[in-house]
VOPAGU-2260 file (C-alpha; in pm, 1 decimal, decimal comma):
REM VOPAGU-2260
SITE   aa  ch    i         X         Y         Z
SITE  MET   A    0   -4389,9    -316,6    1367,2
SITE  ASN   A    1   -4233,2    -661,3    1270,8
SITE  LEU   A    2   -3884,6    -806,2    1268,4
SITE  ARG   A    3   -3794,0    -756,2     934,5
SITE  GLU   A    4   -3922,2    -396,6     928,1
SITE  SER   A    5   -3727,7    -312,3    1252,6
SITE  ALA   A    6   -3409,0    -472,1    1111,2
SITE  GLY   A    7   -3440,9    -257,4     770,8
SITE  ILE   A    8   -3514,3      70,6     973,1
SITE  ALA   A    9   -3125,2     -50,1    1142,6
SITE  LEU   A   10   -2997,3    -111,5     814,9
SITE  GLY   A   11   -3060,9     194,0     675,4
SITE  ALA   A   12   -2946,8     389,0     943,0
SITE  ILE   A   13   -2598,7     208,0     896,5
SITE  ARG   A   14   -2632,5     332,2     543,1
SITE  ALA   A   15   -2685,7     685,3     629,2
SITE  GLN   A   16   -2444,3     694,5     864,5
SITE  LYS   A   17   -2153,9     499,5     710,1
SITE  LEU   A   18   -1853,1     665,4     909,9
SITE  ARG   A   19   -2018,8     720,3    1253,3
SITE  SER   A   20   -2204,3     334,1    1199,3
SITE  PHE   A   21   -1808,1     176,0    1100,4
SITE  LEU   A   22   -1671,5     343,4    1420,4
SITE  THR   A   23   -1984,9     251,2    1631,6
SITE  LEU   A   24   -1918,3     -72,7    1504,1
SITE  LEU   A   25   -1547,1    -105,2    1545,7
SITE  GLY   A   26   -1513,4    -232,0    1915,2
SITE  VAL   A   27   -1703,3    -542,2    1789,2
SITE  ILE   A   28   -1521,4    -620,0    1498,3
SITE  ILE   A   29   -1201,7    -613,9    1675,4
SITE  GLY   A   30   -1383,1    -813,6    1985,8
SITE  VAL   A   31   -1513,9   -1080,6    1729,9
SITE  SER   A   32   -1226,5   -1112,2    1492,1
SITE  SER   A   33    -933,3   -1151,7    1794,7
SITE  VAL   A   34   -1207,3   -1405,6    1927,8
SITE  ILE   A   35   -1188,5   -1646,1    1584,6
SITE  ALA   A   36    -847,7   -1561,4    1571,8
SITE  VAL   A   37    -705,7   -1669,7    1909,2
SITE  VAL   A   38    -992,8   -1987,5    1901,0
SITE  SER   A   39    -900,6   -2117,3    1599,0
SITE  LEU   A   40    -501,5   -2097,0    1669,9
SITE  VAL   A   41    -563,5   -2258,6    2015,5
SITE  GLN   A   42    -814,3   -2533,7    1813,8
SITE  GLY   A   43    -561,7   -2564,3    1555,3
SITE  LEU   A   44    -251,6   -2616,6    1789,2
SITE  ASN   A   45    -460,8   -2856,6    2020,3
SITE  GLN   A   46    -538,5   -3058,9    1773,1
SITE  TYR   A   47    -153,6   -3086,2    1583,0
SITE  VAL   A   48     -29,8   -3099,8    1960,1
SITE  ALA   A   49    -251,2   -3459,2    1993,2
SITE  ARG   A   50    -149,4   -3615,7    1669,1
SITE  GLN   A   51     241,4   -3538,9    1778,4
SITE  LEU   A   52     168,0   -3668,4    2101,2
SITE  THR   A   53      35,8   -3986,9    1939,8
SITE  SER   A   54     197,5   -4049,8    1655,3
SITE  SER   A   55     397,1   -4369,6    1747,0
SITE  GLY   A   56      48,5   -4476,3    1861,1
SITE  SER   A   57    -190,1   -4416,0    2145,0
SITE  ASN   A   58     -64,3   -4715,4    2352,4
SITE  VAL   A   59     281,7   -4643,9    2407,7
SITE  PHE   A   60     431,4   -4462,7    2696,3
SITE  SER   A   61     792,6   -4388,3    2853,2
SITE  VAL   A   62     946,9   -4447,9    3208,2
SITE  ASP   A   63    1254,8   -4255,0    3302,7
SITE  LYS   A   64    1401,5   -4129,9    3600,1
SITE  VAL   A   65    1300,7   -3781,8    3581,4
SITE  GLY   A   66     946,4   -3749,8    3416,6
SITE  LEU   A   67     765,3   -3417,9    3392,1
SITE  ALA   A   68     954,3   -3203,5    3605,0
SITE  PHE   A   69     880,5   -2808,3    3650,5
SITE  ASP   A   70    1088,1   -2686,5    3936,9
SITE  ASP   A   71    1469,8   -2720,0    3999,5
SITE  LEU   A   72    1457,4   -2881,9    4314,6
SITE  THR   A   73    1233,3   -3166,3    4166,8
SITE  PHE   A   74    1464,9   -3170,2    3852,7
SITE  ARG   A   75    1757,0   -3192,9    4136,7
SITE  ASP   A   76    1618,0   -3455,4    4346,9
SITE  ARG   A   77    1505,0   -3701,0    4062,9
SITE  MET   A   78    1832,4   -3706,7    3904,0
SITE  ARG   A   79    1973,8   -3855,4    4237,1
SITE  ARG   A   80    1754,0   -4174,9    4155,7
SITE  PRO   A   81    1950,4   -4504,5    4017,1
SITE  ASP   A   82    2003,3   -4536,7    3685,1
SITE  LEU   A   83    1732,3   -4703,3    3420,1
SITE  THR   A   84    1912,4   -4943,3    3219,1
SITE  ARG   A   85    1843,1   -5197,3    2931,2
SITE  GLU   A   86    1795,6   -5472,8    3168,4
SITE  HIS   A   87    1508,5   -5336,2    3328,5
SITE  ALA   A   88    1340,8   -5294,3    2944,0
SITE  ALA   A   89    1449,8   -5621,0    2895,8
SITE  LEU   A   90    1270,9   -5742,0    3223,3
SITE  VAL   A   91     958,3   -5549,5    3135,9
SITE  ALA   A   92     965,7   -5724,3    2779,4
SITE  ALA   A   93     997,8   -6038,5    2923,8
SITE  ALA   A   94     772,8   -6033,6    3183,9
SITE  ALA   A   95     464,8   -5820,7    3121,0
SITE  ARG   A   96     175,1   -5996,2    2954,7
SITE  HIS   A   97      32,0   -5677,0    2832,3
SITE  VAL   A   98     337,0   -5543,8    2665,6
SITE  ALA   A   99     359,3   -5602,3    2322,3
SITE  ALA   A  100     740,2   -5430,3    2307,0
SITE  ALA   A  101     989,7   -5267,4    2522,5
SITE  CYS   A  102    1320,2   -5083,8    2410,1
SITE  ALA   A  103    1595,5   -4869,3    2621,6
SITE  ASP   A  104    1728,0   -4577,7    2398,0
SITE  ARG   A  105    1924,7   -4291,4    2520,6
SITE  THR   A  106    1978,6   -3964,6    2363,1
SITE  THR   A  107    2262,5   -3676,0    2318,7
SITE  ILE   A  108    2326,5   -3370,9    2082,6
SITE  ALA   A  109    2620,9   -3365,1    1872,5
SITE  THR   A  110    2769,1   -3208,0    1580,2
SITE  LEU   A  111    2782,1   -3423,9    1221,1
SITE  ARG   A  112    3086,0   -3446,4     997,7
SITE  ARG   A  113    3137,2   -3547,1     642,2
SITE  GLY   A  114    3452,1   -3424,3     473,1
SITE  ALA   A  115    3473,1   -3036,4     501,2
SITE  LYS   A  116    3098,1   -3020,1     580,7
SITE  SER   A  117    2947,9   -3006,2     931,8
SITE  LEU   A  118    2613,0   -3007,7    1102,4
SITE  GLY   A  119    2542,0   -2907,0    1434,2
SITE  SER   A  120    2297,9   -2943,5    1728,6
SITE  VAL   A  121    2181,0   -3302,2    1556,6
SITE  GLU   A  122    1986,7   -3532,3    1795,8
SITE  VAL   A  123    2161,9   -3881,8    1823,9
SITE  THR   A  124    1950,5   -4155,3    1955,4
SITE  GLY   A  125    2083,9   -4505,9    2082,1
SITE  PHE   A  126    1784,4   -4765,7    2029,2
SITE  GLU   A  127    1797,9   -5129,4    2105,3
SITE  PRO   A  128    1675,4   -5379,1    1791,4
SITE  GLY   A  129    1305,0   -5335,8    1909,0
SITE  TYR   A  130    1256,0   -4934,5    1846,2
SITE  MET   A  131    1078,2   -4973,6    1511,8
SITE  GLN   A  132     845,1   -5184,6    1721,1
SITE  VAL   A  133     796,9   -4888,1    1933,4
SITE  ASN   A  134     830,9   -4562,2    1779,4
SITE  ASP   A  135     702,8   -4419,6    1478,2
SITE  LEU   A  136    1016,6   -4343,6    1255,0
SITE  PRO   A  137     971,5   -4504,5     941,2
SITE  VAL   A  138    1253,8   -4574,3     657,9
SITE  GLU   A  139    1218,7   -4403,1     330,3
SITE  ARG   A  140    1539,0   -4541,4     151,6
SITE  GLY   A  141    1782,4   -4821,4     257,3
SITE  ARG   A  142    1706,6   -5022,9     560,7
SITE  ALA   A  143    1610,7   -5016,7     965,3
SITE  LEU   A  144    1851,4   -5114,8    1243,6
SITE  VAL   A  145    1843,7   -5470,4    1311,9
SITE  GLU   A  146    1944,8   -5688,9    1559,1
SITE  SER   A  147    2272,6   -5820,1    1425,4
SITE  ASP   A  148    2395,0   -5409,7    1443,7
SITE  GLU   A  149    2314,1   -5426,6    1764,7
SITE  LEU   A  150    2510,1   -5794,1    1850,1
SITE  HIS   A  151    2823,5   -5678,3    1676,0
SITE  HIS   A  152    2810,5   -5300,7    1774,0
SITE  ALA   A  153    2821,1   -5204,4    1439,3
SITE  PRO   A  154    2871,7   -4869,1    1345,2
SITE  ALA   A  155    2562,7   -4825,3    1196,9
SITE  CYS   A  156    2308,3   -4577,7    1168,3
SITE  VAL   A  157    1990,5   -4437,7    1045,3
SITE  ILE   A  158    1956,0   -4079,7     928,9
SITE  GLY   A  159    1698,1   -3805,5     878,8
SITE  ALA   A  160    1578,2   -3622,9     558,1
SITE  ASP   A  161    1735,1   -3319,9     645,8
SITE  VAL   A  162    2070,7   -3441,0     770,8
SITE  ALA   A  163    2077,7   -3644,3     430,2
SITE  ASP   A  164    2034,4   -3295,7     241,2
SITE  GLN   A  165    2296,0   -3092,4     411,7
SITE  LEU   A  166    2566,1   -3318,4     434,2
SITE  PHE   A  167    2506,8   -3540,6     104,7
SITE  GLY   A  168    2334,6   -3265,4    -134,5
SITE  GLY   A  169    2215,4   -3461,3    -425,0
SITE  VAL   A  170    2451,3   -3795,6    -360,8
SITE  ASP   A  171    2333,4   -4086,4    -274,3
SITE  PRO   A  172    2399,1   -4135,9     142,1
SITE  ILE   A  173    2378,3   -4535,7     151,7
SITE  ASP   A  174    2663,6   -4694,1     258,6
SITE  ARG   A  175    2860,5   -4379,1     294,9
SITE  GLU   A  176    3016,0   -4291,9     630,9
SITE  ILE   A  177    2957,7   -3933,7     863,4
SITE  ARG   A  178    3161,3   -3929,3    1162,8
SITE  VAL   A  179    3025,5   -3827,2    1517,6
SITE  ARG   A  180    3262,6   -3756,5    1731,5
SITE  GLU   A  181    3585,6   -3963,9    1678,7
SITE  GLN   A  182    3318,7   -4235,7    1571,6
SITE  SER   A  183    3298,6   -4313,3    1182,6
SITE  LEU   A  184    2930,0   -4429,6    1095,4
SITE  VAL   A  185    2819,6   -4596,8     806,8
SITE  VAL   A  186    2439,1   -4465,2     677,3
SITE  VAL   A  187    2214,9   -4787,8     621,8
SITE  GLY   A  188    1877,5   -4585,3     612,8
SITE  VAL   A  189    1754,5   -4226,7     590,7
SITE  GLY   A  190    1415,5   -4189,3     750,8
SITE  LYS   A  191    1092,7   -4090,3     589,4
SITE  HIS   A  192    1067,5   -3680,6     593,8
SITE  LEU   A  193     858,5   -3551,4     888,7
SITE  GLY   A  194     866,5   -3216,0     815,9
SITE  SER   A  195     865,9   -2937,9    1122,2
SITE  ALA   A  196     700,0   -2873,0    1447,9
SITE  PHE   A  197     635,3   -2480,3    1542,4
SITE  GLY   A  198     910,8   -2427,4    1280,5
SITE  GLN   A  199    1137,2   -2648,1    1487,9
SITE  PRO   A  200    1285,4   -2950,9    1188,8
SITE  ARG   A  201    1229,4   -3323,0    1294,7
SITE  ASP   A  202    1472,0   -3421,6    1041,6
SITE  LEU   A  203    1784,5   -3375,6    1229,6
SITE  TYR   A  204    1851,0   -3720,3    1349,3
SITE  VAL   A  205    2089,8   -4002,7    1368,2
SITE  LEU   A  206    1958,4   -4346,0    1483,2
SITE  VAL   A  207    2239,8   -4594,5    1620,1
SITE  PRO   A  208    2234,6   -4896,0    1772,8
SITE  LEU   A  209    2214,6   -4894,1    2146,9
SITE  ALA   A  210    2578,2   -5059,0    2181,2
SITE  THR   A  211    2715,7   -4806,8    1942,3
SITE  PHE   A  212    2580,6   -4519,0    2141,4
SITE  ALA   A  213    2749,7   -4627,0    2459,6
SITE  ARG   A  214    3100,7   -4607,0    2254,2
SITE  LEU   A  215    2990,5   -4244,7    2182,9
SITE  GLU   A  216    2884,7   -4101,6    2547,0
SITE  GLY   A  217    2990,3   -4410,8    2741,7
SITE  ARG   A  218    2847,8   -4679,0    2943,1
SITE  ILE   A  219    2730,3   -4486,0    3237,4
SITE  GLY   A  220    2387,9   -4318,6    3194,3
SITE  SER   A  221    2002,8   -4368,8    3234,6
SITE  VAL   A  222    1807,0   -4469,0    2954,7
SITE  GLU   A  223    1491,4   -4383,4    2857,6
SITE  ILE   A  224    1204,0   -4757,4    2845,0
SITE  LYS   A  225     989,6   -4697,8    2551,5
SITE  VAL   A  226     709,6   -4915,5    2597,7
SITE  ARG   A  227     389,5   -5021,5    2384,0
SITE  SER   A  228     100,9   -5200,5    2520,1
SITE  ARG   A  229     -62,0   -5494,8    2332,3
SITE  GLY   A  230    -376,8   -5297,7    2231,2
SITE  THR   A  231    -549,5   -4984,8    2378,0
SITE  ASP   A  232    -753,7   -5194,8    2606,1
SITE  ASP   A  233    -445,3   -5302,3    2785,7
SITE  PHE   A  234    -257,6   -4980,7    2818,0
SITE  GLU   A  235    -342,7   -4958,8    3219,5
SITE  GLN   A  236    -231,4   -5289,9    3292,4
SITE  ALA   A  237      76,0   -5237,6    3092,7
SITE  GLN   A  238     135,3   -4938,0    3281,7
SITE  ASP   A  239      83,5   -5148,6    3629,3
SITE  GLU   A  240     264,2   -5424,0    3521,8
SITE  THR   A  241     548,3   -5198,3    3432,5
SITE  ARG   A  242     534,9   -5042,8    3758,4
SITE  ALA   A  243     544,7   -5332,9    3976,6
SITE  ILE   A  244     827,4   -5511,6    3770,4
SITE  LEU   A  245    1066,0   -5182,6    3825,1
SITE  ARG   A  246     954,0   -5168,4    4148,0
SITE  ALA   A  247    1079,2   -5530,0    4200,0
SITE  ALA   A  248    1381,6   -5486,6    4041,5
SITE  ARG   A  249    1477,3   -5157,8    4214,3
SITE  HIS   A  250    1431,0   -5303,2    4538,9
SITE  VAL   A  251    1157,1   -5033,6    4582,0
SITE  ARG   A  252     988,0   -5137,1    4953,1
SITE  PRO   A  253     613,6   -5127,9    5005,9
SITE  GLY   A  254     490,9   -4785,0    5056,0
SITE  GLN   A  255     768,3   -4659,2    4920,0
SITE  PRO   A  256     694,8   -4366,3    4632,0
SITE  ASP   A  257     833,0   -4465,7    4268,2
SITE  ASP   A  258    1221,8   -4447,2    4172,0
SITE  PHE   A  259    1066,8   -4360,8    3825,0
SITE  GLU   A  260     791,0   -4204,4    3642,2
SITE  ILE   A  261     569,4   -4309,7    3378,7
SITE  VAL   A  262     518,9   -4060,8    3135,6
SITE  THR   A  263     197,0   -4087,5    2893,6
SITE  PRO   A  264      62,6   -3922,5    2596,0
SITE  GLU   A  265    -240,8   -3796,7    2806,0
SITE  MET   A  266     -41,2   -3681,3    3069,0
SITE  LEU   A  267     155,1   -3440,5    2812,1
SITE  LEU   A  268    -144,7   -3350,1    2623,7
SITE  SER   A  269    -316,6   -3264,4    2972,6
SITE  LEU   A  270     -34,6   -3033,8    3070,6
SITE  TRP   A  271     -55,5   -2875,2    2701,0
SITE  ARG   A  272    -433,6   -2848,5    2746,5
SITE  ASN   A  273    -357,4   -2637,1    3089,2
SITE  LEU   A  274    -104,9   -2416,7    2932,3
SITE  SER   A  275    -308,2   -2353,6    2610,0
SITE  GLY   A  276    -624,0   -2290,7    2843,4
SITE  ALA   A  277    -470,0   -2014,1    3075,6
SITE  ILE   A  278    -340,7   -1846,6    2741,7
SITE  PHE   A  279    -688,0   -1876,9    2562,2
SITE  ILE   A  280    -838,8   -1763,6    2915,7
SITE  VAL   A  281    -644,6   -1458,8    2891,6
SITE  ILE   A  282    -652,3   -1369,4    2539,5
SITE  VAL   A  283   -1002,7   -1398,8    2500,3
SITE  GLY   A  284   -1038,6   -1168,3    2796,6
SITE  VAL   A  285    -875,5    -889,5    2640,6
SITE  ALA   A  286   -1070,0    -949,1    2323,4
SITE  LEU   A  287   -1420,5    -945,9    2548,9
SITE  ILE   A  288   -1284,2    -586,1    2680,9
SITE  SER   A  289   -1274,7    -498,4    2341,5
SITE  LEU   A  290   -1642,2    -628,0    2302,7
SITE  VAL   A  291   -1738,4    -476,6    2615,6
SITE  VAL   A  292   -1613,6    -115,6    2473,8
SITE  GLY   A  293   -1813,8    -190,9    2183,8
SITE  GLY   A  294   -2128,9    -234,0    2319,5
SITE  ILE   A  295   -2063,1      53,9    2547,9
SITE  VAL   A  296   -2013,5     306,4    2228,5
SITE  ILE   A  297   -2326,7      99,2    2035,4
SITE  MET   A  298   -2549,6     208,2    2371,4
SITE  ASN   A  299   -2421,3     581,5    2377,7
SITE  ILE   A  300   -2528,2     571,6    2001,8
SITE  MET   A  301   -2859,1     374,9    2032,5
SITE  LEU   A  302   -2927,1     673,9    2328,7
SITE  VAL   A  303   -2845,6     961,5    2060,0
SITE  SER   A  304   -3097,9     799,1    1851,8
SITE  VAL   A  305   -3349,0     794,6    2085,6
SITE  THR   A  306   -3304,5    1165,2    2168,1
SITE  GLU   A  307   -3266,0    1209,5    1781,0
SITE  ARG   A  308   -3644,0    1007,0    1700,2
SITE  THR   A  309   -3867,6    1143,6    2007,2
SITE  ARG   A  310   -4071,5    1300,2    1798,2
SITE  GLU   A  311   -4110,1     946,0    1583,4
SITE  ILE   A  312   -4147,2     786,3    1922,2
SITE  GLY   A  313   -4452,7    1010,6    2021,8
SITE  ILE   A  314   -4634,0     997,3    1672,3
SITE  ARG   A  315   -4624,8     615,1    1667,0
SITE  LYS   A  316   -4719,7     564,9    2016,6
SITE  ALA   A  317   -5021,9     778,3    1946,1
SITE  LEU   A  318   -5087,8     583,2    1642,1
SITE  GLY   A  319   -5102,7     286,7    1860,0
SITE  ALA   A  320   -4758,2     114,9    1931,8
SITE  ARG   A  321   -4760,8     -39,2    2254,8
SITE  ARG   A  322   -4439,7      22,5    2497,1
SITE  ARG   A  323   -4326,0    -356,1    2373,5
SITE  ASP   A  324   -4313,4    -227,4    2042,9
SITE  ILE   A  325   -4106,9      62,8    2075,9
SITE  LEU   A  326   -3891,7    -191,3    2319,8
SITE  PHE   A  327   -3882,6    -480,9    2065,8
SITE  GLN   A  328   -3778,4    -192,8    1786,2
SITE  PHE   A  329   -3466,6     -68,8    1936,6
SITE  LEU   A  330   -3367,0    -366,4    2084,1
SITE  ILE   A  331   -3376,4    -524,1    1702,7
SITE  GLU   A  332   -3176,5    -230,2    1599,4
SITE  ALA   A  333   -2913,2    -278,4    1875,9
SITE  ALA   A  334   -2855,2    -615,9    1762,6
SITE  THR   A  335   -2880,4    -571,9    1393,2
SITE  LEU   A  336   -2604,8    -343,2    1446,7
SITE  SER   A  337   -2412,4    -539,5    1703,1
SITE  SER   A  338   -2460,3    -858,3    1443,0
SITE  ALA   A  339   -2324,3    -662,9    1127,9
SITE  GLY   A  340   -2001,8    -606,0    1318,5
SITE  GLY   A  341   -1978,3    -947,3    1419,0
SITE  ILE   A  342   -2059,6   -1055,8    1024,3
SITE  ILE   A  343   -1736,8    -838,1     983,2
SITE  GLY   A  344   -1516,6    -961,6    1230,9
SITE  LEU   A  345   -1583,9   -1286,7    1162,5
SITE  ALA   A  346   -1497,5   -1229,4     795,2
SITE  LEU   A  347   -1177,1   -1068,5     951,2
SITE  GLY   A  348   -1103,7   -1297,7    1189,6
SITE  ILE   A  349   -1109,6   -1596,8     977,0
SITE  LEU   A  350    -888,4   -1415,6     711,1
SITE  PHE   A  351    -650,3   -1366,6     984,7
SITE  SER   A  352    -622,3   -1685,1    1097,0
SITE  LEU   A  353    -548,0   -1785,6     739,6
SITE  LEU   A  354    -306,3   -1607,3     713,6
SITE  ILE   A  355    -164,9   -1730,8    1039,3
SITE  GLY   A  356    -137,2   -2051,7     879,7
SITE  VAL   A  357      -8,6   -1932,7     587,5
SITE  ILE   A  358     282,5   -1692,2     671,9
SITE  THR   A  359     347,1   -1848,8     996,8
SITE  PRO   A  360     458,8   -2249,3    1093,1
SITE  LEU   A  361     152,4   -2239,8    1379,1
SITE  PRO   A  362    -154,3   -2463,5    1239,6
SITE  VAL   A  363    -490,8   -2297,8    1290,7
SITE  TYR   A  364    -839,6   -2447,2    1262,8
SITE  VAL   A  365   -1152,5   -2226,4    1194,3
SITE  SER   A  366   -1399,5   -2438,3    1387,7
SITE  PRO   A  367   -1775,7   -2391,9    1359,2
SITE  LEU   A  368   -1782,9   -2317,2    1699,3
SITE  ALA   A  369   -1552,4   -2035,4    1654,1
SITE  VAL   A  370   -1778,5   -1902,7    1412,2
SITE  VAL   A  371   -2116,6   -1937,7    1634,8
SITE  LEU   A  372   -1936,8   -1804,5    1929,8
SITE  GLY   A  373   -1856,1   -1490,3    1725,8
SITE  LEU   A  374   -2192,4   -1437,9    1591,6
SITE  VAL   A  375   -2362,4   -1526,9    1920,6
SITE  MET   A  376   -2148,8   -1310,0    2143,5
SITE  ALA   A  377   -2195,9   -1010,7    1911,6
SITE  THR   A  378   -2574,8   -1066,1    1894,4
SITE  LEU   A  379   -2576,4   -1088,6    2282,5
SITE  VAL   A  380   -2369,8    -753,0    2307,1
SITE  GLY   A  381   -2607,9    -546,9    2126,8
SITE  VAL   A  382   -2937,5    -688,2    2330,7
SITE  PHE   A  383   -2750,3    -652,8    2636,1
SITE  PHE   A  384   -2616,5    -301,8    2597,8
SITE  GLY   A  385   -2942,4    -209,9    2370,3
SITE  SER   A  386   -3178,6    -281,0    2655,1
SITE  TYR   A  387   -3119,6      48,6    2811,2
SITE  PRO   A  388   -3167,7     260,2    2528,4
SITE  ALA   A  389   -3478,6      35,8    2450,5
SITE  ALA   A  390   -3647,9      81,9    2813,6
SITE  ARG   A  391   -3602,1     452,5    2768,7
SITE  ALA   A  392   -3762,6     485,1    2444,6
SITE  ALA   A  393   -4032,9     228,7    2545,8
SITE  ARG   A  394   -4127,5     464,2    2854,6
SITE  LEU   A  395   -4138,8     793,7    2685,3
SITE  ASP   A  396   -4486,3     935,5    2731,0
SITE  PRO   A  397   -4625,3    1011,7    2374,7
SITE  ILE   A  398   -4780,2    1364,4    2454,9
SITE  GLU   A  399   -4442,8    1490,6    2589,8
SITE  ALA   A  400   -4248,8    1307,9    2317,0
SITE  LEU   A  401   -4498,0    1504,1    2033,3
SITE  ARG   A  402   -4410,3    1817,5    2239,0
SITE  TYR   A  403   -4041,1    1786,1    2184,9
SITE  GLU   A  404   -3844,4    1995,6    1962,4
């Protein structure tokens, strides 16, 4: 018996017992669709996070006094470090040969007002003049902040697209005023629309000169230093130079640990991958349980099929069928059953992934890897759990099988 004939018998059995076949394959369908949906979601999130972390460029890193602190004790300990200042940023920009630009910034959350309108929870950031060389915050209307704004402590600002829409509506905001706390600021530019990330708006921001920010929040407070290397090949050298310059400026003795933290996009991406990888393993593990249950059901149905077809097996052996012919026949039938469930689960998984992308802000990416993985897993489940019924069928004695009623 050839492969095509065995597959045809299996498909015929599925068509003859539609309800039983569907219930048999339900575990495989659920398992494969779950794997496809999870893999698509995790890969979509990984791609999205990677794009966001490198949106300013893969050769940009930041320096602050806390860095990535995940426990309260570490955070409180690092908060006691001396503040980083804009003078430190100026030293890095002037002395590091592999650094193209370095600028300091400070951020706070405030409520904006314009007349009777107000807008809360807006990110207000004070930048030095070189921020456009380091950050990817393009201006769509008006102009960017310039060095003269910083020198003259100008009450100028660039606002995000959502701030413009919610405070000004259809009115052109350029050269009009908004209030941040008790400070009036003149809008000189509106940023390009950035959209949202995981449902959170990225256009609720106000950019002001760092000197103007000091009038809002006071001069006391640590800055974050954004650094761009001259190129990707200079990235490591730029970090080493920045570390050496800051250690010298902050009088850190040889052998002592840094009293500041350097954070790179790769560090953030690695953190995200570790987190998403743990979630991925847990969810896929649950999906695999469905596949195992489906495989057990397939094995049970194949055992019933062997019992029902005992006389048929005896007749085939009497006509010259070898043990391996019977073995391959039932293995192919089991693999065909599970593959059919895998194809249905694959279609449902892709559909479910696309629905997630449409009705939620979560990004998804249905990759060929997920498709191949789903089909291979379904086929292997059929082969593995069909091995015992197939071996049992192959071991039947033809004389006893012919006598079976």
